[in-house]
N, C-alpha and C positions, 0 to 999 in steps of 0.2 A: 435716408430711410434705414431703419434698423434691420439687421439680418433676421431672417425668419428663425424663431427659437429652435425649431427642430434641426435646422442646418447647423446651428452652433453646437447643439448637443452631439450631433453626429461626428463633428471634427474632434471632439474630446475622447471619442471611443479609443481604447487602447488597441494598438495593432497586435495581432497574434504573431508569435515568432515564426520565422521561415523554417520549414522542415528540411533537414538535410540527411543524406544517407552516405555511409562510408563502408568499405569492405576491407578487411585484413585477413588473408587466408580464408578460412571457412566461417569467419565471424562477420555478420552484417549488423551494423549499428545505426541507430536513429539519433539525430541531433536536433535541437531546437534553438536556432538562432545563434549558436556558438559551437566551439569545438568539443564542449563537454558531451560525453556519451550519456544519453538518457535511457537507452534500452539496447540490448544486444541479443542476437540469435545465432546459435550454432546451426549452420545450414545442414550439417549431417545429423544433428540431434535437436530438432526445433524445440522440443519441450524442456530441454536443459535450461536451468537458471544460470546464465553465464556470469552475471554481475554479482559480487558478494552481497551487496545490499538487498538484492531480490531474494537471495537465499535466506538472509536474516529475517526478511518480511514473513517468512513461513514459520517462524519460531512459535507463533500462537498455537500451532498444532500440539505442542507439549501440554497445553492446558485445556484441551477439548475432550469431552468424554465420548463424543461420536462425531463423524464428519458433518459439517454444516449443510443445511438444506439449501441455503442461498448465500452467495457472496456478492457484495457490491464493490466495484473498483472505481475509484475516482482518479482519472488519468489512465487512458488506455496505453499511451506510448506505443512501443513496438509489440505489445501484446504478450509479454513474457509470462505474466500471471495467468492470462487467459489460456495459453497453451499448456502451462504446467497443471493448472486445475483440471483442464479437460483430460489430460493424460492420467493424473494421479488421484483425482477426486471425481470420478466419472458420474457419480450420482448427484453431484452438487450443481445446482443451477447458478448461473452467473450473469450479472449485468455490468457492463463497462460504460462509464460516462466520460466523454471527452468534449471539451469546448471547441476544439480545433478541427474543422472538417478535413483539412489537409492531412493531419495526423491519422484520422480515421481512414481516409482513402489510401494512404501509403501503407498503413498497417494491413489493410485488407488485401492489397495487391502484392506486397513484398515481404510480409512477415507471417505467412502461413497460419492465419487465425483459424480457430475452430469454425465449423459450419454454423451459420447463424440460424437458430431455430428456437424452440421453447426452452432449451437448456442454456443458450448463450445469446444475449442480445447486446447491441451497441446503441447507445443513445447519445446524440449530439446535443449537449447541454452544458450549462455551468454546474459543475458538481456541487458547489456550495448551495445553489438554489434547488437542484434536483433532490438532494438528500432531505430537504424539508417536506417532501411529498410522502416519505416513508414513515410508517408508524409501527414500530416493533416487528417489522416484517423481514429484516435481513439479519443474518447471524454473524457475518464478518464484514467489516468495511476496510478495504485496503486503499490507503490514500497515498498517492505519489504525484504531487502536483508542483512541478518546477517550470519556470518560463524560459529556461536556458541559462539563467544567471543566478536566480535564488528562488526560494519557495514562494508560492503565491500567497499574498497576505491573507486573503479571505479564508484560507485553509489552516490558519494557525490562530484564529481568534475564538474567544469563548463562545460567541453565538453559534459558530459552526460546530464546536465540540458538543454543545447542548443539543443541536439538531441531530448530530450523530447518535447521541445517547437515546434520543427519542426514536430514532430509526431502528435501533438494535433490538433484537429479541431479548428475553430475560437473561440468558447466559451469553449474550453477544460480546464480541471483541472488536475494538477499534484499533487498527494498526496504521502507523504513518511513517514515512521515510523522511528523516530530518538530517541535516548536516551539523555535526557537533562544532564545527568551526564558525558557524553563524553566531555572532555576538549576542543575538536574541534567543539563542537555544534554551537557556535556563528559564527565560520568561515563558517560552512555549510550554515547557514541561510543567511549570507552576500552574499555568492556566488549565492544563489537562488534569493535573492532580486535583485542582479545585472542582472541576466539573464531574470527574469520576471518583470523587471522595477518596483520593489516595491510592486507588487500585491501578497503579501504573508501573510498568517494568520497562527498562531500557536495555536493548540488545545491540551492542556495537557490531557493525559489519566487520569482516576481516580486513578490509582496506578502505582507503579514501575518506575516513572519518564519518561515513554515514552511520546513522543509528536507526534501528527499527524500534519505534516506541509503541508499546502496547498498553491499551487501557481497557479495563474489564467492567462490563455492565454490573455484574455481581461477583462476589468473591469466588475465585476458581475452587472447585471441589478439592483439587489436589495441589497442595503446596509443599508437601514433604519432599525433601531433596532425594532421599533414598528411593522413594517410589518414582519420582520424576526421572531419576537416573535409569531405572529399568525401562521406563516408557521411552526415554531418549534412545536407548539401544534398539528397541523394537522399531521405533519410527525411522531410525537411520537405515535399517534394513529395508523397511517397507517403501520409503520414499527416496532413498539414495541421496539424502542430505545429511550433513554432519550435526545431528541434534545433540550429540554428546558434547561437541565443542560449544554449541549454542548454550546448553545448560551451564557449562563451566563459565562462559562469558556472562551469562545472566547472574550467576552466583557472585562473580567478581564485581559486577556493576550495580547491584541492588541490595537493599537491606535484607539480611537473613542472619540467623543465629547458628548457622552451620547445619541445622536440621530442617528448617523450613523458611519460606519467604514470609514477609509481613504484608499481606494484601487484605 
Protein backbone atom coordinates (compact mmCIF):
# COMPACT_ATOMS: atom_id res chain seq x y z
CA UNK A 1 0.00 0.00 0.00
CA UNK A 2 1.37 3.44 -0.94
CA UNK A 3 2.33 5.90 1.75
CA UNK A 4 -0.19 8.60 2.49
CA UNK A 5 0.88 11.58 0.34
CA UNK A 6 0.83 14.04 3.23
CA UNK A 7 3.26 11.89 5.17
CA UNK A 8 5.61 11.80 2.20
CA UNK A 9 5.48 15.58 1.84
CA UNK A 10 6.20 16.06 5.51
CA UNK A 11 9.42 14.07 5.41
CA UNK A 12 10.71 16.35 2.64
CA UNK A 13 10.40 19.44 4.83
CA UNK A 14 13.78 21.04 5.44
CA UNK A 15 14.88 20.95 9.06
CA UNK A 16 15.55 24.36 10.60
CA UNK A 17 19.11 24.74 11.90
CA UNK A 18 19.77 24.28 15.61
CA UNK A 19 20.30 27.55 17.48
CA UNK A 20 23.43 27.89 19.63
CA UNK A 21 24.75 30.59 21.99
CA UNK A 22 28.33 31.48 22.87
CA UNK A 23 29.85 34.12 25.13
CA UNK A 24 33.29 35.73 24.98
CA UNK A 25 33.86 38.41 27.59
CA UNK A 26 30.89 40.78 27.39
CA UNK A 27 29.86 39.66 23.86
CA UNK A 28 27.00 37.16 23.54
CA UNK A 29 26.57 35.59 20.09
CA UNK A 30 23.94 33.53 18.29
CA UNK A 31 24.82 30.66 15.93
CA UNK A 32 22.65 28.68 13.51
CA UNK A 33 23.80 25.10 13.08
CA UNK A 34 27.50 26.05 12.74
CA UNK A 35 30.30 27.97 14.46
CA UNK A 36 29.62 31.01 12.23
CA UNK A 37 28.42 33.96 14.29
CA UNK A 38 25.04 35.19 13.02
CA UNK A 39 24.44 37.95 15.54
CA UNK A 40 26.25 39.44 18.54
CA UNK A 41 25.29 41.66 21.47
CA UNK A 42 27.47 43.70 23.80
CA UNK A 43 25.98 42.91 27.22
CA UNK A 44 27.12 46.32 28.53
CA UNK A 45 25.72 48.25 25.53
CA UNK A 46 22.94 46.12 23.99
CA UNK A 47 22.05 48.64 21.23
CA UNK A 48 25.61 48.66 19.83
CA UNK A 49 26.02 47.05 16.39
CA UNK A 50 28.89 44.70 17.23
CA UNK A 51 29.41 43.06 13.82
CA UNK A 52 30.79 45.14 10.95
CA UNK A 53 28.18 43.85 8.48
CA UNK A 54 25.36 45.08 10.74
CA UNK A 55 26.91 48.56 10.78
CA UNK A 56 27.20 48.54 6.97
CA UNK A 57 23.51 47.57 6.79
CA UNK A 58 22.71 51.06 8.16
CA UNK A 59 24.41 52.80 5.21
CA UNK A 60 20.99 53.51 3.66
CA UNK A 61 20.58 56.35 6.17
CA UNK A 62 22.90 58.41 3.95
CA UNK A 63 20.17 58.47 1.30
CA UNK A 64 17.02 59.18 3.31
CA UNK A 65 15.55 62.64 3.68
CA UNK A 66 13.76 61.78 6.94
CA UNK A 67 13.62 58.79 9.30
CA UNK A 68 11.43 55.95 7.98
CA UNK A 69 7.97 55.41 9.41
CA UNK A 70 8.25 51.62 9.17
CA UNK A 71 11.07 49.06 8.78
CA UNK A 72 10.57 45.37 7.96
CA UNK A 73 13.33 42.95 8.98
CA UNK A 74 13.53 39.56 7.30
CA UNK A 75 15.52 37.47 9.76
CA UNK A 76 15.40 38.48 13.44
CA UNK A 77 18.58 36.67 14.52
CA UNK A 78 19.74 38.03 17.85
CA UNK A 79 17.80 41.26 17.32
CA UNK A 80 20.75 43.61 16.61
CA UNK A 81 18.75 45.76 14.18
CA UNK A 82 15.70 45.75 16.45
CA UNK A 83 17.70 47.07 19.42
CA UNK A 84 19.57 49.69 17.35
CA UNK A 85 16.42 51.00 15.66
CA UNK A 86 14.62 51.13 19.02
CA UNK A 87 17.48 53.22 20.50
CA UNK A 88 18.34 55.48 17.54
CA UNK A 89 15.13 55.73 15.50
CA UNK A 90 12.58 55.80 18.32
CA UNK A 91 9.72 57.07 16.12
CA UNK A 92 10.12 54.24 13.60
CA UNK A 93 7.78 51.25 13.83
CA UNK A 94 9.39 47.89 13.07
CA UNK A 95 8.28 44.37 12.22
CA UNK A 96 10.72 41.44 12.40
CA UNK A 97 9.95 38.20 10.55
CA UNK A 98 11.67 34.92 11.39
CA UNK A 99 10.81 31.41 10.25
CA UNK A 100 12.52 29.72 13.20
CA UNK A 101 10.54 29.69 16.48
CA UNK A 102 13.69 28.71 18.40
CA UNK A 103 15.47 31.87 17.16
CA UNK A 104 12.49 33.98 18.27
CA UNK A 105 12.36 32.38 21.73
CA UNK A 106 16.10 32.73 22.34
CA UNK A 107 16.16 36.31 21.07
CA UNK A 108 13.31 37.19 23.42
CA UNK A 109 14.89 35.53 26.45
CA UNK A 110 18.63 36.21 25.99
CA UNK A 111 19.05 39.20 23.65
CA UNK A 112 17.21 42.08 25.35
CA UNK A 113 14.75 42.81 22.56
CA UNK A 114 12.60 45.96 22.69
CA UNK A 115 9.21 45.66 24.36
CA UNK A 116 6.70 44.19 21.90
CA UNK A 117 3.88 46.65 21.28
CA UNK A 118 2.53 48.70 18.36
CA UNK A 119 6.08 49.98 17.68
CA UNK A 120 7.75 46.56 17.49
CA UNK A 121 6.28 43.21 16.54
CA UNK A 122 7.76 39.79 15.79
CA UNK A 123 6.02 37.49 13.33
CA UNK A 124 6.90 33.81 12.98
CA UNK A 125 6.69 33.27 9.22
CA UNK A 126 8.64 32.67 6.03
CA UNK A 127 9.95 36.14 5.14
CA UNK A 128 9.74 35.50 1.38
CA UNK A 129 6.04 34.63 1.78
CA UNK A 130 5.23 37.36 4.30
CA UNK A 131 6.63 40.18 2.15
CA UNK A 132 4.01 39.36 -0.51
CA UNK A 133 1.32 40.62 1.86
CA UNK A 134 2.72 44.18 1.92
CA UNK A 135 1.75 46.76 -0.69
CA UNK A 136 3.80 49.96 -0.60
CA UNK A 137 3.51 50.04 3.16
CA UNK A 138 7.09 49.70 4.44
CA UNK A 139 9.94 52.18 3.95
CA UNK A 140 12.98 49.96 4.49
CA UNK A 141 13.42 46.19 4.16
CA UNK A 142 16.48 44.78 5.97
CA UNK A 143 17.17 41.22 4.79
CA UNK A 144 19.59 38.98 6.65
CA UNK A 145 18.69 35.38 5.91
CA UNK A 146 21.40 32.74 6.38
CA UNK A 147 20.86 29.13 7.38
CA UNK A 148 24.23 28.80 9.11
CA UNK A 149 26.11 27.88 5.95
CA UNK A 150 24.88 30.11 3.13
CA UNK A 151 22.17 32.57 2.18
CA UNK A 152 18.65 31.15 1.82
CA UNK A 153 17.90 30.65 -1.89
CA UNK A 154 14.39 32.14 -1.77
CA UNK A 155 15.89 35.48 -0.62
CA UNK A 156 18.15 35.93 -3.69
CA UNK A 157 15.69 35.18 -6.48
CA UNK A 158 14.01 37.70 -8.79
CA UNK A 159 10.43 36.96 -7.62
CA UNK A 160 11.47 37.88 -4.06
CA UNK A 161 13.08 41.13 -5.24
CA UNK A 162 9.89 41.95 -7.19
CA UNK A 163 7.79 41.28 -4.08
CA UNK A 164 10.07 43.59 -2.08
CA UNK A 165 9.67 46.36 -4.67
CA UNK A 166 5.91 45.95 -4.39
CA UNK A 167 6.13 46.10 -0.57
CA UNK A 168 8.20 49.30 -0.49
CA UNK A 169 6.83 52.84 -0.30
CA UNK A 170 7.64 55.27 -3.19
CA UNK A 171 11.06 56.23 -1.75
CA UNK A 172 11.66 52.89 -0.06
CA UNK A 173 15.03 51.10 0.20
CA UNK A 174 15.78 47.38 0.14
CA UNK A 175 18.99 46.34 1.98
CA UNK A 176 20.44 42.84 2.07
CA UNK A 177 23.51 41.20 3.62
CA UNK A 178 25.43 39.03 1.14
CA UNK A 179 28.84 37.40 1.23
CA UNK A 180 31.16 38.48 -1.60
CA UNK A 181 32.94 35.09 -1.51
CA UNK A 182 29.77 33.32 -2.68
CA UNK A 183 30.45 32.33 -6.31
CA UNK A 184 26.84 33.35 -7.12
CA UNK A 185 27.29 36.86 -5.71
CA UNK A 186 27.50 38.64 -9.07
CA UNK A 187 24.40 36.79 -10.28
CA UNK A 188 22.49 38.03 -7.21
CA UNK A 189 23.59 41.63 -7.93
CA UNK A 190 22.53 41.34 -11.59
CA UNK A 191 19.05 40.13 -10.58
CA UNK A 192 18.70 43.03 -8.17
CA UNK A 193 19.89 45.53 -10.81
CA UNK A 194 17.31 44.12 -13.19
CA UNK A 195 14.39 44.41 -10.74
CA UNK A 196 15.37 47.85 -9.38
CA UNK A 197 16.34 49.23 -12.81
CA UNK A 198 19.99 49.80 -11.99
CA UNK A 199 19.46 51.70 -8.71
CA UNK A 200 21.80 49.52 -6.63
CA UNK A 201 24.82 50.31 -4.43
CA UNK A 202 27.26 47.87 -2.81
CA UNK A 203 28.77 48.74 0.58
CA UNK A 204 31.49 46.32 1.75
CA UNK A 205 31.61 45.68 5.49
CA UNK A 206 34.93 46.31 7.24
CA UNK A 207 35.65 42.60 7.64
CA UNK A 208 34.75 39.01 6.65
CA UNK A 209 33.75 39.79 3.05
CA UNK A 210 30.15 40.73 3.85
CA UNK A 211 28.52 43.34 1.62
CA UNK A 212 25.44 45.43 2.41
CA UNK A 213 23.70 45.75 -0.95
CA UNK A 214 21.13 48.55 -1.24
CA UNK A 215 18.44 48.88 -3.91
CA UNK A 216 16.30 51.99 -4.30
CA UNK A 217 12.63 52.11 -5.26
CA UNK A 218 13.21 55.51 -6.85
CA UNK A 219 16.34 57.58 -7.52
CA UNK A 220 17.60 59.07 -4.22
CA UNK A 221 17.18 62.84 -4.12
CA UNK A 222 20.78 63.31 -3.05
CA UNK A 223 23.64 61.71 -5.00
CA UNK A 224 26.22 64.51 -4.93
CA UNK A 225 29.31 63.38 -3.06
CA UNK A 226 30.07 66.77 -1.48
CA UNK A 227 26.55 66.98 0.01
CA UNK A 228 26.66 63.33 1.07
CA UNK A 229 30.00 63.99 2.78
CA UNK A 230 28.39 66.71 4.92
CA UNK A 231 25.50 64.37 5.64
CA UNK A 232 27.93 61.58 6.62
CA UNK A 233 29.63 63.87 9.17
CA UNK A 234 26.28 64.79 10.71
CA UNK A 235 25.05 61.17 10.81
CA UNK A 236 28.32 59.93 12.35
CA UNK A 237 27.75 62.27 15.29
CA UNK A 238 24.03 61.53 15.50
CA UNK A 239 24.21 57.73 15.36
CA UNK A 240 27.73 56.84 16.50
CA UNK A 241 28.51 54.92 13.29
CA UNK A 242 31.32 55.76 10.85
CA UNK A 243 29.27 57.08 7.93
CA UNK A 244 32.35 58.90 6.58
CA UNK A 245 34.04 55.54 6.12
CA UNK A 246 30.85 54.10 4.60
CA UNK A 247 30.68 56.92 2.05
CA UNK A 248 34.34 56.44 1.17
CA UNK A 249 33.76 52.69 0.68
CA UNK A 250 30.63 53.36 -1.40
CA UNK A 251 32.63 55.72 -3.59
CA UNK A 252 35.35 53.07 -4.08
CA UNK A 253 32.86 50.28 -4.88
CA UNK A 254 30.28 51.96 -7.16
CA UNK A 255 30.12 53.99 -10.37
CA UNK A 256 30.63 57.71 -9.84
CA UNK A 257 32.44 60.53 -11.61
CA UNK A 258 34.03 61.96 -8.48
CA UNK A 259 31.09 64.33 -8.01
CA UNK A 260 28.01 62.12 -7.84
CA UNK A 261 26.78 58.53 -8.06
CA UNK A 262 24.88 57.16 -11.06
CA UNK A 263 21.56 55.91 -9.75
